[in-house]
Structure formats: C-alpha cells, structure tokens
N, C-alpha and C positions, 0 to 999 in steps of 0.2 A: 203682833205688830212690829217687834224688831225685826223679826224675819222677812216681813213685807217691806219694811223700808231697807233692809239690805238688798234685797232682791232688785229694788228699784234703783237704788243707788250704784249697784254692780253693772247696770245696764249697758249701755253704750257698745253693745256687741251686734254683729250683723249675722244673718243668718243664711244658710244655703238650704235648698230643697224644702224650705217651708212653704206652705201653701201660700200664693201670692194673692191677696184680697184687693178688690178695688177700694180705693181710699174712700172710707166711710167712716162716720162719727161712732166713736163708742166710748163708754165709760166703765174704766175698772174700779171695783171698790173693795176695800178690805172686809173682812167679815163683820167688823163692829161698825162698819161705816165712816170710821174716823178719817180715813185717807181715800181719796178718789183721783183718778188719773182720767183725763178726757183728752181725746184726740183722734186722729186718723190711724185707722188700724192698717199697718203695712204688710204683716204677716203673720202666721201661726204655725208653729211646727208640731202641734199635737200636746206640747208641754208649756210653751213660752210664747207670750204675745210680743210683738213688736208694733211699737205706736209712736207715730209722729205727734209730739206735743209742742207747747210753746217753750218747753225747757230743752227742747231738741227730741232725738230719737232714744225711746227708752224701751229695755227689754224687761218683761215682768213675768214672774212665775205664775203660770195659770192656776196651780194648786191653791195659792193664796188668796185669789181674788174671784169675784164674780163679774160677768161682763153683761153689759146692757147697752143696746143700741142696735140700729140695723147691719152693722158691719159684723156683730159677733158670730164666729163659727159654730158649728155643731161640734161638741166635744165627744158625743157618743158615736158619731158616724165620720170622725175625721180620717182623712186619706191622705197618707204622706206621698209627696210627689218628689221624685229625684230623677234629674236628667244627666246622663253621662255621655259624653262626646269624644271622638278620636278614633284611635287605631281600630281598623276593621278586623285584624287578626284577633285583638281581644275581644271585641265584640262578637264575633262570629262563634267561638267555641267557649273560649276560657272563663269570661263573666257569665254567661248563659248557665254553664254548668255549676259554676259556684253559686248561683241564685237558686238553682233547682236543689242544690245540696243545703243551703241556708233553709229555704223553705220547708224541706223534708224534716230538717232538725228541728225546727220551730212550730211546726204543726200547720203550715199555710199550704193551701193548694195553689197552683200556678196556672195563669192563663197568658198566651203569648198572642199577640195581634201585630199584624203587619201594619207600618204607618207608610209614608210616602218616601220614595227614593231609597229603597232599602233599609230605612229605620224601623224600628220595631219597639214594641212596649210590653213589659211583663207586669202582670197584676198579682199581687200576692192577696190571696182570699182567705177571709175568716170563715169559721163556719157558718153555713147558711149562704155561702157564696158572696158574702158581704165584702168588698173591697178593703184592705187594710193599707196598700202602698201601690203606686204606679211608679214604675221604673222604666224610664224612656231612654233609648238609644239612639243616638245620632251618629250613623255609622260613617265615617270618612278617613281620616289620618290624623297623625299626631300634630301636625301643623293645624288643622282644623279645630282640633281639641282645644288647644290653648287659645285660639281665637275666640271661640265660642265661650270660654270661661271669662275671657276679657271682657265680652260683650254682654256678659251676665245672661246668657243663653243657656248655659250648662251649669251644673253644680260641680262636676267631677270630670278631669280629663283621663281618658285611657291612653297612656303614653308608652311607646316603645323605646324611648329614648330620655334622658335627662332634660329638664327644662334649660334653654339656651339662655346666655346673658341678655340678649335683646328682649326676649320674652319676661324674663326676671324683671328688667328695668321698667317695662310696660305695667306689669303688675303692680310695682310699687308706685308708679305714676297715677294708677287707677285706685290707690287706697287699699289695695289687696294684701299688703304686708310683704313679707320675704318667703316667696315660694320655695326657696331652698331650706327653710327651717324643717326641723325633724318632724314637726307635727304636721306638715303640709303635704307629705307624700307618703306612700306606702307601697313598698315592693310586694306585689301580689305573687308573681311567679318568676322563675328564671328561664331564660332564652339564650341562644348564641348565634352569632353571624358565622354562617359556614359557606365556605366556597363549594359548589358543586359543579360536576360535570357527569358526562354520559357515562355509563358503565363500559362503552365501548372506547373510551378515551384511554390511552395508555399512561398519561401522567397521573400520579398517585399522591404528589406532595408538592408544596409551593411555599415559598417564604413570604412575610408580610411585605417586603419591599418589592418582591416580584409581583405580589398580589397589587400593590398600588401602581406598579409600572403597568401592568395590564389594562386597569380600568382606567388610567390615565392616556391610555394610547401609545406609551411608549415601547411596550413589547406587543407586537401585533401578530406575531406568528408562532404557533406551537412548537416549532423547531427550538425556538429561545428557551423553553422548558424541557427540552428532552423528549417531545412528541413529535408528531408527523408534520411534514412541510405543508402546513395549511394555515389560512388566516383564522384569527380568533373572533368568534361572535360572543358579544357582550351581552348580558341580561341583568337588569336590576328592577326592584320595585319602582313605583313610581316616585318622583321627588319629594312630595310631602310626607312619604312613609317614613315612620320612625327608624325602620331598618336601614334604609338607604342614607338619611341623615347621620345615624350612628356610624354607617361605614365611612361616610366622607369625614366625620369628625375623628374618628379612632384610626383609620388606615391611610386615608388620602392625607388628612390635616397633619398627622405626624410626620409625613415624608413630603409635605409642602406640593402636593399634587392637586390637579383640577379633574373632574371627570371628563372622559373622552366624550365628543358628540356623536360618536358611533356606537351607542348604547340603545338597545331595544328595552323599553320600561313597560310594567306589567302592573295593572291594579290589583291583581291577586298572586300572592306567593305561589299557591299550587299551580296556577296557569304558568308562572315562570319555570317552575321545577318540570312540569310536563314538556317544555319546549327543550329545555337542556337536556333532559333525559333522551331525547330522540334525536339529538344532533351532536354527533361526536367531536364536533369542533366548537362547542358552545361552552362558556362558563358563566355561572351566576352566583349571585350572593342570596342565600336563603335562610330561613328561619330552622334551627336545630329541629323544631318541632313538625316542620313540614318539609322535610328532604324526600319524602315521597321515593320513588324509583332512581331518582339522580344518586350519585356517589360521592359523598363528601371527600375533600381533599384533606390530607394531613397538613399541619402548619409545620414547617421545618426551618432549621437555622443552619448557618455555614459551619458551626461546630459540631453538627450531628445531632443535636437534640430534635426531638419531634414531639408535637402535641396534637391530640385528637380530640373534638368535641364528644364527650358522652355524659351521662348524667353526674358522675363524681367530679369530673375535671371543670364542669361548668358550676357546682356546688361551690368548689373550692377556689374558683377562679383560677386554677392552674392553666385552664384554656383561656388566651389572652383576650379573646373576642366575645366574651360573656355579655348578654344584654338583658338587665333586669326588665321587668314589665311593671309600669308604675300606675298608681292613681294619684293624681295631684287633687289636693282637696282644698276649699276656700278657707279664708279665715272666719268666715261666718259659720253658723251653727247648723248642724245637719240633724234631721229628724231621728228620733230614736231608732226607728226601724234600719235606717242607713248606718247608725253608729253601732248597732248590733251585728249588722252585716260585715262593717269593717273589723270588729272584734273576731267574728267568726271566721274570717279569711286568714288570720293570723294562727288559727288553731289547728289541731292534729287532724281533725276531720276534714278540713279544706285541703290539708297537704295530699290526702288521698284522692280527692276530687281533681286537683291539678295534676297528678300522675296519670290518672286515667283520660284525662283530656289532651295528653301527649306533650305536657310541657315539664319543667324540673321544678319540683317542689322544694321547700326550704327546710324540710325537716332534717336534722342532723343524722348523719350515718357516721359509723366507725371503721376506720382502715387499720388493719393490724400491720405490725412492724414487718410481718413476713410479706405483706402485699406491697412493700417500699422497693423492691428488687431493682426496678428501672431507675429509681431515683438514687438509691445507693450506689448503683455501678455508675452513673453518670458523676455522682460526687467524687468517687475514686478516680474516675478519668480525668475530671476537672481540677483535682488537687494539684498543688505545686511546691514551691520551695516556701511560699508566703502563708500557705495553708497546709500543714503536713497531716499525714495520717493520724498524728496524735488526737488533733481536734475531732476528726472523724470518729475515733474511737470513744472520746468523751461523749460526743452527740448520741452514739448507739448505747453506751451504757446508761444515759440518763433516760432515754426514752424505751428501752428495751421491753420493760414491762408493761407499756402504755399503749394506747390505741389513738391514732389520729382522728379528730372530728373533721368531718367535710366544713365546718363552722370555721371559716379562715377569715384572714382580714387584709387587704391591700389598699392603697393610698393613692389619692389623686396625684397625676403627673406633677411633679415639682414641689409637692406638699406633704406635710405629715398628717392632713386631714384624710380619714377613711373615705373610700368611694363609695358610691350610692349602696352598692350590694353589702358592702362591709358596715354601712351605718344601720341598715336593715338587721345584719348578723348580730349587731351589738344589742339591739332591742330583743332579738329572738334568743339570745344566750340569757339575757336578764330575766326573761320570763320564764325561762326553762330553771334557772336558779331559785325563783320565786316559787315554782311548783314542785320543787323538791327533786326533780330529775337527778340531780348529781350529790344528793345529800349522802355524806359518809365517804364520798370519793375525792380523788385529787385531781386538780385541773392545772395543767402546765401551759401558760402563755408563752410559747417559744418563738423568739423573733429570728428573723433571717434577712441577709441584705443582698445586694449585687456585689460582684468582685472588683469593682472599679474603686481602687485606693488600697490603704494598707488593711490587711486582715483584722489587727487589733483595733482599727478605727472604725472599721465596718461592724464588728461586734458591739462596741459601743452604742453605735447608732441603732443596731437592731434590738439592743436591750432596752434603749429610750423608748423605742416604738411599742415593744411587747408591753412596757410598764404603762405606756399611755393607753393602750387598748383594754388591758386589764381595769385601769382607773374608770374608763368610760363605761364598760360592763358594770362595774360595781356601782357607779353613779346612777345607772338607769335601773338598777334592781332595789328592791326593799331591803334596806340594811341588815336586818336579822337573817336574810338568806345566805349571806356571805359566811357567817359564822357555823354554817353546817356543812362547809365544803373547806377542803386544803386547797389554797390557791397560791402557786409559785410562778415565778417569772425566770425564764431563761433564755439565752442567746447563744445563738452558733454562727451568726455572721454569714459568711458566703459558702458554708459547708456543704449546704443541699441546694444546689442550683437546680431550677426547673427549666430554664432556657438559655440560650447563647447570650454571654455578656457583651458581645460586641454589636448588639442592636438595641435602641432604645425599648422597643417592646419587650424584649428578652431581659433587660434589666428591671423594668417595671414588672414583670411577672416574678421575678426572683425576690423583690422588695416585699416581704410580707410577715404576718404573725399568724402561726398555727397554733391550734388548741389540742393538746393532748391529755387523754383521761384513762385512769386505771379502772 
C-alpha cells in the first residue's frame, strides 16, 4: 500500500513514446481494493499508466494495480511505439545499423517497412513474430526534427548540431523543460565538417578564415588560394541540414559572415560529394563519414600548424570542426525498450557498429608519447622567452611513461562549461571508472591553454579547468569507483599548442584538458 501511494504521489511525470490511447474511462485499483483511481487514460508505456483525474494528471506503476474499464490496454501484447525525426544522414545508415545491432543482442527479429515520403518503420519482433516495438523514422533534417518534437509529433530528435537558443526557448514555453540539461541529449556518434575538392584540384589546404571568405563570396577565384585562375563553385547541404547550420554557426558565425547567394545546395551529402569530385573548380562541405571520392582539404594556420580530419583527431577534438551526432530526448518517460536501446548505444558493442557504419565511435583509444612527434616539434617551435624549454622538459618527464587517451575535454566559446562532445566524454569516462576499466592505474588530467597572456597565468587557468573536469567525472561516477584509481591533476599551460594562437579557432583548440593513463 505504501509503495502504491508513493507511486501515485510521485506522478506528475510525462511520457514520450508511450502508446497514446483515446480518452476512455478506467479504474486503477490496489490489490486490496483500498485505493482506486478513476479517470481518462492518456497513455501506457508497458510499465506505467498515465491517467487524467480530477486531481490532475497522475502516473501510476502498472505492476501495483489492476485496470478495469474500456480503455485498459493489453499487458501481454503491449507494443512500444517510438518516433524519431530529423537528420536524414542519421536515419539512413547510423540509427538503422544500431537498431539491428540492438535487436541481435537482445534476441529480437527486425522487419523494416517503408512509409510515405521516404520515412520508414522498424518492427522489433518477439518469438513467433509478435511485435514488441514499432520504431518510426520521419526522415527530413535537424530543423524539422526539433519542430516535430515541439509539436509532439516525435519522441526523439536526430540532430547533427546542438539545439539553438530559439529552439530551447520554444521548448521551455511548451513546458518541455531545459533541452540542454545533461539528461536531455545523447551523443550517439562523432562526425566532422570537412571541406572537400576534386582530386584534380591542386589546392591541398585552407584556413578557417579563408573558408569563411570563400563561402561568403569574398573569395571567388581559386587563384587567391594558390590554385588555378578559375571561379570557385560552391556546394552545401540544404539550409535545414544540421551540417549546413553547424557550418554557419562555427565557421561563418565566428567570422561574422553570411552565406553567398551563389551556392548550390543538395538534399543528400553523397550527391554533393559526387558533384564536387567531378568538378576541378568546386568546393563543398561534407561529412567526414561521406567524403567519397572527393579529397578533403587540410585546415591550416598562418603559423604553419595544420590539422586533418581523421578518427583520432575527431575523437580528441584536435580537429576544430568536429560535429557530434545527437539524440535529443523529451522530459517525458520513454518505454523500456527505448531506454534499453539508449543504454545499448553507450556500450562497447554499439561502438563497433558505429565504426562499421563509417562514423567515429566514442571508445577511448591510447596514443603513446612516441606518437606525439608533430605536437612536440610544434611545441619546440612555438616556445619563446615566456615559455622556455624547461617547461617542455617538465611536461615530457611527467607524461613520458603514460599514454594519452582520445577522451579529451574542450570548452564552449568564452565559457568554462565543457562543450557537447566533452559533456558526453565526462559520462563515458565516469562509466569506464565504474566498470573497472582503469582499476589499479593512474589517470592524469592535464590542462593546457592558449598562449594569449602570461605563461604563469595561463598555467593557473589550465590547472583550474583540469580540476573542474576531474571533479565533474568523479561526480558522475559511483563514489567507490574513484578509490580503485590513482587520479592526479597537472597543468602545462601553453606548452603543447595544437593550432595557431593568432586566430579565435586556434585558441579554442588549444584550450583543453587531456587524460593520460599508465
């Protein structure tokens, strides 16, 4: 009885993905009949009822009650229903691959059926081909995904960018809570924005300011980039695409530019890549997972540093245009099968599926000190009177017997808050500590800064950030997990730059916390 009353009083929760039932009278009764709740049933997710009563909307644990009335659902034949809406790139390959992997792991058979206008549905089938869940995909773009969530036409958004302030505000006005809270989004996989050209184009590198000038129309001829005397043909995904919006926010926005009117835009990234690959005077922005036969350009700076998109540079965010792929979740409760799927997505089995699908997984990798050659040579070249060789020697001594994890942490522009990929890394590292992956080992949280300002001050800032990241990881993990690991915090300030400090994006890349392990 106490448990039943607690379930009722805890209620005032909303549900996503629950079976939506037409408003019909039901009566929920405790086993001894002492408590009854009557009202119109609003939903059932296989475990909990949602009922509109004279006291308001209540959520009741179905295991503690019996249901009587025309609206009562079948408990034995319940079919969970979940609708995902948004990014076509995530819907075409990544999510179907993960659903197939989840089904195989959990003993489900799968059936895929086409719906209207390119949308489709996955059915997860129990033994005897009895449906356990229907997962519907509304395939469009990130903009439409958020619009469908706000209109309560979707349960989960597939997004190739972070939620924008206007969308966050609309969600709050719709009583959907704060969509930027840690529990409201999940980084499923990693991708990157990659400038691509034809293999016949002689240009091999471009800086971010040059990239902004090209796509804003300020640079219109390849000759300005060291190429042929020919006009530049511009290609982007369609305006509502998360890739295009991320490019506008992170490249054009930081340089206060707007897109040129002379851009050809494509519904599909693979079509964009084919056009660019066959036109020696074209440039496009593609997904790292879909560069096809086009050739990616290296990002470079005036000081000589260069960064190329690859699996490790995307995992570590050393490449400045990384693009996490998000699932945005409602504040309402998802059915158990959906919650199990989200848990699976974080596990090691899913990381293998993500790699095979062509995207970058989040499983940590180790990079030895011997593999830091380019970074160390850049550090020596960048050292000066404010940062001498002594500090570089101290750094090498401290890290010599350790390996760098690809699990790194960077921060939002002008903020001490970890960015979206780093917030996901905090959760990933916390789970790794809980599972004992680093038991008996030493983890060093090493802080680095840009070179803007005095070296001593930069080292203090880097130490403060490293301490904050360590504290966030420990707060996210079970307390006893930290006792099995030796955890230290260090700071080396501007000693190991990744990019040029004379640009905003270079300073952003250089401000980071790395994790080193023995």
